[in-house]
Every structure is written in structure tokens, then in C-alpha cells.
C-alpha positions as CSV (number, residue, x, y, z in Angstrom):
1,M,120.5,87.8,127.6
2,N,116.7,88.0,126.3
3,Y,116.7,90.5,123.5
4,D,112.8,90.2,123.3
5,E,112.8,91.9,126.8
6,L,115.5,94.1,126.0
7,I,113.4,95.4,123.3
8,K,110.0,95.7,125.0
9,A,111.6,97.7,127.5
10,R,113.5,100.0,125.4
11,T,110.0,100.7,123.2
12,K,107.7,101.0,126.5
13,R,110.6,104.1,127.3
14,V,110.1,105.7,124.4
15,I,106.8,105.2,124.3
16,Q,106.2,106.8,127.7
17,M,108.6,109.8,127.0
18,L,106.3,110.4,124.2
19,V,103.0,110.4,126.5
20,N,105.0,112.6,129.4
21,K,105.6,115.2,126.8
22,E,109.3,114.4,127.7
23,Y,110.6,115.4,124.4
24,D,114.7,117.1,125.6
25,A,115.1,113.5,127.0
26,L,113.9,111.6,124.6
27,V,116.1,113.4,121.9
28,R,119.1,112.7,124.4
29,Y,118.0,109.2,124.8
30,T,118.1,108.2,121.2
31,N,120.9,110.4,120.7
32,G,119.4,113.1,118.6
33,K,119.5,110.6,115.9
34,R,116.8,110.8,113.0
35,L,114.3,113.1,114.9
36,P,114.9,116.1,116.4
37,K,112.7,117.6,118.8
38,E,110.9,119.8,116.3
39,E,109.8,116.7,114.1
40,I,108.8,115.0,117.2
41,V,106.6,117.9,118.6
42,Y,105.2,118.8,115.3
43,A,104.1,115.2,114.1
44,I,102.2,114.7,117.7
45,G,100.7,118.1,117.1
46,D,100.1,117.6,113.6
47,Y,98.1,114.3,114.2
48,G,95.9,116.2,116.4
49,C,95.3,113.7,119.4
50,T,97.0,113.2,122.5
51,I,99.3,110.0,123.2
52,I,98.8,108.0,126.1
53,T,99.6,105.2,127.6
54,P,99.1,101.4,126.1
55,P,98.0,98.5,127.4
56,D,100.6,96.0,128.5
57,S,99.7,93.8,125.6
58,V,100.9,95.9,122.8
59,Y,104.4,95.1,123.8
60,D,103.7,91.4,122.8
61,E,103.0,92.4,119.7
62,L,105.7,94.8,118.3
63,D,106.5,94.5,114.7
64,V,110.7,93.8,114.9
65,I,112.7,92.4,112.5
66,E,116.3,91.6,113.1
67,V,118.6,93.8,110.4
68,D,121.5,92.1,108.6
69,N,124.2,94.3,109.7
70,P,127.7,92.4,110.1
71,V,129.2,95.2,112.4
72,Q,126.4,95.1,115.0
73,R,123.0,93.5,116.1
74,E,120.5,95.6,115.2
75,W,116.4,95.3,115.2
76,S,114.1,97.4,113.3
77,V,110.9,97.9,115.8
78,R,107.2,99.3,115.1
79,S,105.0,99.9,117.2
80,P,101.4,101.9,117.0
81,L,100.7,104.4,119.5
82,W,97.6,105.0,121.6
83,T,95.2,108.1,121.9
84,R,92.6,109.7,124.2
85,E,90.6,109.7,121.3
86,E,91.4,106.7,119.3
87,G,92.5,104.0,121.6
88,R,94.7,102.3,119.4
89,S,96.0,104.8,116.8
90,D,97.1,104.7,112.9
91,L,99.7,106.6,114.5
92,G,103.2,104.7,115.4
93,I,106.8,104.9,115.7
94,E,109.6,103.2,114.0
95,L,112.7,102.5,116.1
96,S,116.0,101.1,115.6
97,I,117.9,99.6,118.4
98,L,121.2,98.8,117.9
99,E,124.0,96.6,120.4
100,D,126.8,98.9,120.7
101,N,129.7,97.3,122.7
102,K,130.9,100.1,124.1
103,K,127.7,101.5,125.8
104,G,125.4,98.5,126.1
105,F,122.2,99.0,123.6
106,R,121.2,102.5,121.7
107,V,118.2,103.5,120.7
108,E,117.1,105.7,117.5
109,L,114.0,106.8,116.9
110,D,113.8,106.9,112.8
111,N,110.2,108.2,112.1
112,M,106.6,108.7,113.5
113,I,104.7,107.7,110.8
114,V,100.6,106.8,109.8
115,F,100.5,103.0,109.4
């Protein structure tokens, strides 16, 4: 299995949900872990810019760290977002991607941060 491609695909899916304002779907996709819809909406609204689809090259530059987890494989992923007003933004996301033997891979949206 190519974990790099899996991580890119999962990150791209999260970002596209943010772009499309599919917050309920995003909360379901991330199993409601860590960030509820209200916090996602607040973070984007408070930042005050419009999230747009980034260039595909962004997914080749993700900040990915494999977490030392004896129970399951896990990665911490950070990615900047892109906005209509700024291009590459200092607003970004932090994800956890976990290998779950029963369900494949889980994604958790840990935080929306200003880098």
C-alpha cells in the first residue's frame, strides 16, 4: 500500500469539503472527533477569507509525521489552505490519519490554525 498517496487523498478530500462548505459531511467523515461543525464554521468565518481549491502541488508538500503509536499506524498531517483573497494562506488544518484494522483508515480534523 502506498501510504503517501493515501495521506494525500484523505487530505485533499477534507480540503475539498471545506471549499464546498460541506461541514456536516466533514464532521461525519472525521467521526466528529475534536472539531464540531460550529468550531469549523467559526474558524473560517473569523478568519474572514473564502477557502478555495489549492493547486495539486500542495499535496506534494504536506507536513507529515508518522506518530509513534504501538497500537496502530498513525500520521499527523499539516496543510495550508488557499483563499481567494490571499492565495496560499496562513490558515491551515491539522489532521490525524489512523489505520483502523476494522474500517481501513480514519481521518480526524484536529485543528484549524494560523501558522
